N, C-alpha and C positions, 0 to 999 in steps of 0.2 A: 484494291485487293481486300477481300473480306477478312476481318480479324478472326483469329482462332478463338474458340470458346475456352474460357478459363473457369476453373472452379477454385475459388480462393477463400480460405477461412482465416480472418485476421487473428493473430495470436494475442494472448493476454499481454505478453511482453511488449508487443508492438503498440497496443493501446496505451499501456502504461508509459511507453516512451513518448507518445504524443502528449500525454498529460504532463510529463516531466519537462518537456520543451516549453509548453505553455506556461508552466509555473516559473521557469527560469526567465522567460521574457517578462513576466509580470514583476519579478524581483528586480530586474534591471530598469524598471520604470517605463517600459513600453508594452502596450497590449492593444491589439486590434479590436475594433468594435464589431458589432454584427454586420453582415453583408448589406442589410438595408440602410445602414448609416452612410453608405457610399453609393456612387452610381452603380446600379445593379440590374440584373436580369434573372428571371426564373424560368425553368423548364423541367418538366418531369419530376417535380418535387425537389429540384436542386436549385439553390440560389447562389449566384456568383456576384460578388461585389468587388469594385476596384477603385483605387485612388492613386493618381500619379503624385509622387513626392517631388514636386517641381520648383520648390524654393529652398534656400539654404536653411530657413527657419524650420521647415517641415523635416528635412533630412537630419537635422541636428538631434531630434528626439530619438530616433532608432539607431543612428550611426555615430553620433558624436559630432562635435564642431570641426574636428580636424579632417574627418573623412568627407571632403567636399566633392561628392560624386559628380554633381552638375558641372563643376568647373572643368572636369575631364571628359565631359560629354556622355556620362552614364546616368540614365534616368531610372530610378527605382520606382516600381509600381507595386503597391500593396494589393494583394488579392486574397479575398476571403471566400471560402466555399462552404456552404451549409448543406448537409445531406439530410433532407426531411423524409427520405424513403425508408422502407422497412428492410432494404438490402444494402450491403456495403458497396461503396464506389471504388473501382479500381482506377487509380490515377497514374499508374506507371508509364502509360504512353501519352500522357497529357502534353499537348503542345500549346504554347502561349505566344502570341505575336502582338506587336503594336502596329496599328493600321493608320496611316496618314490620310489626310483629307483627299489626296489624289489617288488613294487606293494602294499605295506601296506598303508592303509588309516588311517588318524587321523582326526576326526571331529573338527570343530571350537568350541572353548570354549566361553560361554557367557561372555561378558565383565564384568558383575557383579561378575563372579566367578574367574576372574583373580587374585584378591588380595589373594585368598586362595591357589594359585598354587605355587609350587616350585619343580623343578626337576634339575637333573644334565645335562640338555640339551639332553634328550633322543630323539631318532629318532622316526618317526611315528610308532604307534603300541605298543610302550613300555608302561609299567604300570606307572602311575603318583605316585609321592611321595608328600604327603601334608606336608607343613611346616607352623606351626602356628606362625604368626608374630603379634606383637602388632599393632593395627590399625594406631596409630600415627606415628610409625616408619617403617611401611610397605612401601617399595619403589614401590610396585605394587598397592598401593591405590591411585595413581595419578588420579584426576578427568578426565584428558584428555583421559584416557583409555576408559571411558564410552562415553564421548562426541564425540570422534573421531571414535567410532565404527560404522560400517555400520548398519543403522537402518531403512532405507526407506522400506516401505511395498508395495507401489504402485508408479509406475514410469510412468508419463504422456507421451504421444507421443511427440517425438522430444526433450525429456529432458534427463538429465544424473544424476547419483548419485554416490557417492563414500564414502568410509569409510574403516576401518580396521576390519579384522577378526583375531582372536588370536588362536594360536595353541600351544599345549604343546609338542614342538619338537624343534630340532635344524635344521638349514638350511643346506642342502647338495646339491652338484651339481646334476642336473637331477630331482630335485623335480618338481612336476606338481601341478597345481590347478585343482580341479574337482568341477564343479558347476552344479547343476540341480534343478528342481522344479520351473523354471520360466514358467509362463503361460500367455496366452492372457487373459486380464482381463474380456473381454466381453463373450468370448466363453468357457473359461476354458481350451482351447487346450494347450498342453505342447509344449514348445519351446525345440528344440534339446539341449541336455546337452553339456557342454563345458568341455574340458580337454586339457590342453596345458602346455608345460614347462614354468617355470617362468624366464628362462634366455632369454633375448631378443636377 
């Protein structure tokens, strides 16, 4: 089905909100690098970079040592999007999936749902197993899981945004990131989808 054309003008308050979130992340000691620092792909003056945080050492920096997401089968993937275009990007319908070597896709999980997840580190496409954990003792209830999630819905021209997507899967060699649903904010035209290996 063809997307409806949208005419969207980012507000000053929204742009200021993006800057405030970036400043908060920097204050807490974690800040993403440019998209080209990671495995990346470019199309139509948009660059998307991604890095799976697939070791406890990597996850400790953005989420703290107590939030051992990998132990509970949750793989965080950092995604950086750079808009080199002269028009804003509409990210409201953006979809992000992890693609295994065998072609199976697993969609990103909402950060608010992460505390309710618990698996044995299954690979994409496997059925999840819910583990009820007390809220106070739940290691997946770390506030950083929500605050560091990718949440930008509109990306102004010349700007960049970054954040984590969460997948109920374990990291394996050959995993790819699949991302689609990016649109030109003024015309509603789709930007070509991105699919690339997350090994740099």
